[in-house]
C-alpha angles and dihedrals in degrees: 000000000000125000116229114237124211130191110263110247127192087257092055091047091053091048092049093044091053096048095246119176102232144144124206120230123190121201135174103275118219120197110250088003092115125175093332089068092046094050091046093049094044094040095234135129108271087222086071093049104090121205123211111218124189112213139166135211128232090279091054092252106153126222141161126246122192116211138174110266093239096047135073129222117249100223091195093056090042093053089049092050091051095045094239134122098243145349130202137172117272115245111254095257094051092044088053091051091054098043107023089230132109117241106268090037100053114136126184087224122081096011116174090236125038099249127186110254126214126187132198104250096230090062088068088067094060111087094209130024138183115230136168114279095203103280137075109265096018125106131179113220101208145155112274089223090060090055090051092045092051101039103026091211122192111240120232135174104230107126122127 
């Protein structure tokens, strides 16, 4: 039996350095396929596949929001939770400058800049999640408690 080898990304380094319990899973990435493709290819519930979204508030302050793959972020509720006028997704180039990752391969771990991280509260009730490991087509299956321990995200209720 051969063990599959993956390029080490900044996200994988952070997970290893912090003693996270994780397993890497590669899948055939499809442009604009999102978490639906990942869930289908890996035979998991899309609710467990967590997307990493890079957003900014009305003053252009960037942050990360983690959301279930099959849910959307209510920007109105998120702005209210953050106490700002508005929030919106960063354009791909801006997101890349902040994180060092390309859209489709963005991980909340190992970001170029230390960005605030918010997490949809209902994710905290899932024992294990799948989240991007810093490359298109590569997810880390990990304990949600490890994500919380490493990132210390602030929970918000903004799913729709």
